[in-house]
FIKEBA-972657 format. One record per residue (C-alpha): residue number from 1; x, y, z. Coordinates in nm, 2 decimals, always signed. Each point is the difference from the previous one (the first is absolute). Layout:
N
NUM X Y Z
...
//
This chain:
361
1 -4.40 -1.65 +0.03
2 -0.15 +0.35 -0.05
3 +0.11 +0.26 +0.25
4 -0.27 +0.18 +0.20
5 -0.02 +0.30 +0.23
6 +0.11 -0.22 +0.30
7 +0.29 -0.18 -0.18
8 +0.33 +0.11 +0.16
9 +0.23 +0.20 -0.22
10 +0.38 -0.07 +0.03
11 +0.23 +0.28 -0.11
12 +0.37 -0.09 +0.05
13 -0.01 -0.17 +0.34
14 -0.28 +0.20 +0.14
15 -0.35 -0.15 +0.01
16 -0.30 +0.22 -0.01
17 -0.29 -0.19 +0.16
18 -0.26 +0.11 -0.25
19 -0.03 +0.23 -0.31
20 -0.15 +0.30 +0.18
21 +0.21 +0.31 +0.06
22 -0.12 +0.31 +0.18
23 +0.09 +0.29 -0.24
24 +0.22 +0.28 +0.13
25 -0.23 +0.28 +0.10
26 +0.13 +0.33 +0.14
27 -0.13 +0.10 +0.35
28 +0.16 +0.34 +0.02
29 +0.02 -0.04 +0.38
30 +0.37 -0.02 +0.08
31 +0.14 +0.30 +0.18
32 +0.35 +0.07 -0.13
33 -0.02 -0.33 -0.18
34 -0.04 -0.22 +0.30
35 -0.24 -0.29 +0.02
36 -0.26 +0.03 +0.29
37 -0.26 -0.22 +0.16
38 -0.22 +0.07 -0.30
39 +0.24 -0.18 -0.23
40 +0.04 -0.29 +0.24
41 -0.38 -0.05 +0.01
42 -0.05 +0.06 -0.37
43 +0.26 -0.25 -0.12
44 -0.03 -0.25 +0.28
45 -0.38 -0.04 -0.04
46 +0.04 -0.10 -0.36
47 +0.24 -0.27 +0.11
48 -0.26 -0.12 +0.26
49 -0.24 +0.01 -0.29
50 +0.21 -0.25 -0.20
51 +0.16 +0.20 -0.28
52 +0.29 -0.19 -0.15
53 +0.21 +0.32 -0.05
54 -0.06 +0.31 +0.22
55 +0.17 +0.28 -0.19
56 +0.08 +0.33 +0.17
57 -0.10 +0.33 -0.16
58 +0.25 +0.19 -0.21
59 +0.29 +0.05 +0.24
60 +0.23 +0.28 -0.09
61 +0.37 -0.06 -0.04
62 +0.08 +0.36 +0.08
63 -0.18 +0.30 +0.15
64 -0.03 +0.17 -0.34
65 -0.15 -0.32 -0.14
66 -0.32 +0.03 +0.21
67 -0.32 +0.08 -0.17
68 -0.12 +0.19 +0.30
69 +0.17 +0.10 +0.33
70 -0.19 -0.28 +0.17
71 +0.13 -0.28 -0.22
72 +0.16 -0.31 +0.15
73 +0.37 -0.01 -0.04
74 +0.30 -0.23 +0.04
75 +0.29 +0.24 -0.05
76 +0.16 -0.07 +0.34
77 +0.04 -0.30 +0.24
78 -0.24 +0.17 +0.24
79 -0.27 +0.00 -0.27
80 +0.06 -0.36 -0.07
81 -0.02 -0.09 +0.37
82 -0.34 +0.16 +0.03
83 -0.12 -0.28 -0.23
84 +0.18 -0.29 +0.16
85 -0.27 -0.13 +0.23
86 -0.26 +0.03 -0.28
87 +0.22 -0.21 -0.23
88 +0.04 -0.26 +0.27
89 -0.37 -0.02 +0.06
90 -0.08 -0.05 -0.37
91 +0.25 -0.28 -0.02
92 -0.14 -0.17 +0.32
93 -0.34 +0.00 -0.16
94 +0.14 -0.19 -0.30
95 -0.03 +0.28 -0.25
96 +0.30 +0.14 -0.20
97 +0.08 +0.36 +0.08
98 +0.10 +0.22 -0.29
99 +0.12 +0.36 -0.03
100 -0.05 +0.23 -0.30
101 +0.31 +0.22 -0.03
102 -0.09 +0.33 -0.17
103 +0.11 +0.34 -0.11
104 -0.27 +0.24 -0.10
105 +0.20 +0.21 -0.24
106 -0.18 +0.31 -0.13
107 -0.33 -0.12 +0.17
108 +0.16 +0.06 +0.34
109 -0.07 +0.29 +0.24
110 -0.38 -0.01 +0.00
111 -0.28 +0.00 +0.26
112 -0.18 -0.32 +0.10
113 -0.31 -0.08 -0.21
114 -0.24 +0.10 +0.28
115 +0.17 +0.35 +0.00
116 -0.04 +0.04 -0.37
117 +0.31 -0.17 -0.13
118 +0.14 +0.32 -0.15
119 +0.37 +0.11 +0.00
120 +0.19 +0.13 +0.30
121 +0.24 +0.28 -0.09
122 +0.35 -0.01 +0.16
123 -0.08 +0.31 +0.21
124 -0.31 -0.17 +0.13
125 +0.16 -0.31 +0.13
126 +0.06 -0.18 -0.33
127 +0.32 -0.06 -0.20
128 +0.14 +0.02 -0.35
129 -0.07 -0.33 -0.18
130 +0.23 -0.21 -0.21
131 -0.08 -0.13 -0.35
132 +0.16 -0.11 -0.32
133 -0.08 +0.34 -0.15
134 -0.08 +0.34 +0.15
135 -0.37 -0.02 -0.08
136 -0.22 +0.02 +0.31
137 -0.31 -0.21 +0.04
138 -0.29 +0.20 -0.13
139 -0.22 +0.03 +0.30
140 -0.32 +0.20 -0.04
141 +0.10 +0.25 +0.27
142 +0.36 +0.07 -0.07
143 +0.32 -0.21 +0.00
144 +0.31 -0.08 +0.20
145 +0.35 +0.11 -0.12
146 +0.15 -0.31 -0.18
147 +0.37 -0.07 -0.05
148 +0.13 -0.20 -0.29
149 +0.22 -0.27 +0.15
150 +0.37 -0.01 -0.09
151 +0.21 -0.32 +0.01
152 +0.09 +0.05 +0.36
153 -0.37 +0.03 +0.10
154 -0.07 -0.32 -0.19
155 +0.29 -0.18 +0.17
156 -0.13 +0.12 +0.34
157 -0.35 -0.12 -0.07
158 +0.12 -0.35 -0.10
159 +0.20 -0.01 +0.32
160 -0.30 +0.11 +0.21
161 -0.20 -0.29 -0.15
162 +0.28 -0.24 +0.08
163 +0.03 +0.12 +0.36
164 -0.37 -0.01 +0.05
165 -0.01 -0.36 -0.12
166 +0.28 -0.08 +0.25
167 -0.20 +0.15 +0.29
168 -0.32 -0.19 -0.11
169 +0.20 -0.32 -0.03
170 +0.15 +0.04 +0.35
171 -0.34 +0.03 +0.17
172 -0.15 -0.30 -0.17
173 -0.19 +0.10 -0.31
174 -0.02 -0.28 -0.25
175 -0.10 +0.18 -0.32
176 +0.14 +0.33 -0.13
177 -0.21 +0.17 -0.26
178 +0.16 +0.28 -0.22
179 -0.26 +0.26 -0.07
180 +0.03 +0.10 -0.37
181 -0.37 +0.09 -0.06
182 -0.26 +0.27 +0.04
183 +0.20 +0.30 -0.12
184 +0.27 -0.02 +0.27
185 +0.37 +0.04 -0.06
186 +0.09 -0.33 -0.17
187 -0.31 +0.01 -0.22
188 +0.10 +0.36 -0.08
189 +0.32 -0.12 -0.15
190 -0.18 -0.27 -0.20
191 -0.25 +0.22 -0.16
192 +0.08 +0.24 -0.29
193 -0.27 +0.23 +0.15
194 +0.22 +0.09 +0.29
195 +0.35 -0.09 -0.13
196 +0.15 +0.22 -0.26
197 +0.36 -0.06 +0.09
198 +0.27 -0.05 -0.26
199 +0.25 -0.20 +0.21
200 +0.04 -0.36 +0.10
201 -0.33 +0.02 +0.19
202 -0.22 +0.15 -0.28
203 -0.09 -0.02 -0.36
204 -0.01 -0.36 -0.10
205 -0.21 -0.27 +0.16
206 +0.31 -0.17 +0.14
207 +0.12 +0.33 +0.15
208 -0.33 +0.08 +0.16
209 -0.02 -0.35 +0.15
210 +0.35 +0.03 +0.14
211 -0.08 +0.14 +0.34
212 -0.27 -0.25 +0.09
213 +0.23 -0.28 -0.10
214 +0.29 +0.15 +0.21
215 -0.23 +0.05 +0.30
216 -0.13 -0.36 -0.03
217 +0.36 -0.13 -0.02
218 +0.10 +0.20 +0.30
219 -0.29 -0.14 +0.21
220 +0.06 -0.35 -0.12
221 +0.37 +0.03 +0.09
222 -0.08 +0.03 +0.37
223 -0.32 -0.20 +0.02
224 +0.02 -0.35 +0.13
225 +0.06 -0.26 -0.27
226 -0.30 -0.20 +0.11
227 -0.24 +0.29 +0.00
228 -0.18 +0.17 -0.30
229 +0.02 +0.34 -0.14
230 -0.32 +0.15 -0.16
231 -0.02 +0.30 -0.23
232 -0.33 +0.20 -0.04
233 -0.04 +0.16 -0.34
234 -0.27 +0.21 -0.17
235 -0.07 -0.20 -0.31
236 -0.12 +0.31 -0.19
237 -0.01 +0.37 +0.05
238 -0.34 +0.01 -0.17
239 +0.10 +0.30 -0.21
240 -0.08 -0.12 -0.35
241 +0.03 +0.34 -0.16
242 +0.37 +0.05 +0.08
243 +0.33 -0.19 +0.02
244 -0.04 -0.19 +0.32
245 +0.06 -0.33 +0.18
246 -0.22 -0.29 -0.14
247 -0.09 -0.35 +0.08
248 +0.24 -0.12 -0.27
249 +0.28 +0.20 +0.17
250 -0.08 -0.18 +0.32
251 +0.02 -0.34 -0.18
252 +0.34 +0.10 -0.13
253 +0.11 +0.11 +0.35
254 -0.10 -0.32 +0.17
255 +0.29 -0.22 -0.10
256 +0.24 +0.28 +0.08
257 -0.14 +0.01 +0.35
258 +0.04 -0.38 +0.02
259 +0.37 +0.03 -0.10
260 +0.04 +0.27 +0.27
261 -0.12 -0.25 +0.27
262 -0.38 +0.05 +0.02
263 -0.20 -0.30 +0.09
264 -0.35 +0.14 -0.05
265 -0.14 +0.30 -0.19
266 -0.30 +0.17 +0.17
267 -0.19 +0.15 -0.29
268 -0.20 +0.32 +0.06
269 -0.05 +0.30 -0.24
270 -0.02 +0.38 -0.03
271 +0.10 +0.28 +0.23
272 +0.25 +0.20 -0.22
273 -0.22 +0.29 -0.09
274 -0.34 +0.14 +0.08
275 -0.11 -0.02 -0.37
276 +0.01 -0.38 +0.01
277 -0.30 -0.16 -0.16
278 -0.07 -0.32 +0.19
279 -0.22 -0.26 -0.15
280 -0.30 -0.13 +0.19
281 +0.11 -0.09 +0.36
282 -0.24 -0.29 +0.04
283 +0.08 -0.33 +0.17
284 +0.35 -0.12 -0.08
285 +0.06 +0.28 -0.25
286 +0.38 -0.03 +0.02
287 +0.02 -0.38 -0.03
288 +0.06 +0.00 -0.38
289 +0.31 +0.22 +0.06
290 +0.14 -0.26 +0.24
291 -0.07 -0.27 -0.25
292 +0.19 +0.19 -0.27
293 +0.30 +0.05 +0.22
294 -0.02 -0.36 +0.12
295 +0.01 -0.12 -0.37
296 +0.33 +0.19 -0.04
297 +0.20 -0.15 +0.28
298 +0.04 -0.32 +0.20
299 -0.02 +0.17 +0.33
300 -0.32 +0.02 +0.20
301 -0.25 +0.28 -0.03
302 -0.26 +0.15 +0.24
303 -0.32 +0.17 -0.11
304 -0.16 +0.29 +0.19
305 -0.30 +0.22 -0.05
306 -0.37 -0.07 +0.06
307 +0.05 -0.34 +0.16
308 -0.28 -0.02 +0.25
309 -0.14 -0.35 +0.04
310 +0.14 -0.34 +0.09
311 -0.14 -0.15 -0.32
312 +0.16 +0.26 -0.22
313 +0.34 -0.03 +0.17
314 -0.02 -0.38 -0.02
315 -0.08 +0.00 -0.37
316 +0.28 +0.24 -0.07
317 +0.24 -0.27 +0.13
318 -0.18 -0.31 -0.13
319 +0.00 +0.15 -0.36
320 +0.37 +0.08 +0.02
321 -0.06 +0.37 -0.05
322 +0.24 +0.09 +0.29
323 +0.19 -0.17 +0.28
324 -0.11 +0.23 +0.28
325 -0.33 +0.18 +0.06
326 +0.09 +0.34 +0.15
327 -0.30 +0.13 +0.20
328 -0.01 +0.36 +0.10
329 -0.32 +0.18 +0.09
330 -0.18 -0.32 +0.09
331 +0.26 -0.05 +0.27
332 -0.09 +0.34 +0.14
333 -0.36 -0.10 +0.01
334 +0.07 -0.35 +0.13
335 +0.33 -0.08 +0.18
336 -0.11 -0.37 +0.01
337 -0.05 -0.03 -0.38
338 +0.22 -0.31 -0.02
339 -0.18 -0.19 +0.28
340 -0.34 +0.09 -0.16
341 +0.13 -0.11 -0.34
342 +0.10 -0.34 +0.13
343 -0.34 -0.05 +0.14
344 -0.18 +0.10 -0.32
345 +0.23 -0.21 -0.21
346 -0.04 -0.31 +0.23
347 +0.37 +0.00 +0.10
348 +0.09 -0.11 +0.35
349 +0.28 +0.23 +0.14
350 +0.12 +0.05 +0.35
351 -0.17 +0.28 +0.19
352 +0.16 +0.19 +0.29
353 -0.10 -0.20 +0.30
354 -0.12 +0.32 +0.17
355 -0.26 +0.04 -0.28
356 -0.08 -0.36 -0.07
357 -0.35 +0.03 +0.17
358 -0.08 +0.26 -0.27
359 +0.05 -0.25 -0.29
360 -0.28 +0.01 -0.26
361 -0.24 -0.29 +0.07
//
């Protein structure tokens, strides 16, 4: 029987009710890293709308791991407890709550997009950033001092991811996603564009992949045996004129992540450098990268990028191009994307009883 958008997906002993995941999307609205009513409404409404997985935005494992001072965080029990009620509500609605654990690396200490997104210097409320090498991100309007991580820094970051996963587990999250994409810290270690180390974490492909494997292993070590771990990667740096991370590197990484305990690879791309040359960003433009990564491993893959219609998402699953349709901006436009998709595809799913009178007729 061919799987479709509304075929449940079983990963370990966790069943996702359909193949729609709300992509993690930063809200830049968490004072001192704490979730607010905004986060509760933002995440909970997508569960009411029927998404199979509701994934939190990039949630910093440490204060210096935030992209902006307003990023969501989970570096203390108090930060975790601010998300507890939201996680419980998502589960009550039958969706699977997920959390993306993140460290921004050299792309930290910036302003929110609506304030220009530029760097914040340490003397203006920012902080020194951490990276594999002491090369700041090349912002148009300056940069932030960047420290090359030594082995004690690396050990500390691995432990921060592990502790963050424990906190997320204890408040009921069912999926932990390791953020290793979009030019943030773990991607910076993977890519030769940002990693010029000559130790065990640099140089060869295996060494550059070491940190993301160790972080994945640390998260898996504390995550419930019955619950899945995802890893988001950038399939390509899109820097064809220099030594950079490529789709073939991602295909080579996939089985290593499976061995480290990952159950699904969430395949995105780009973000490492402003000189990136992205191809056309039309409908489903990153799906071929998910297919290539999926061909290289037996674990599941998710596709993201330009997925905007129910028919497109359904065909993605039916044609075995990916196992999960990860929908971002369309979920911002329409929190009830999954309910609408079921109607358009002729699938009878349970609506919230409070909204049943609003069913499409």
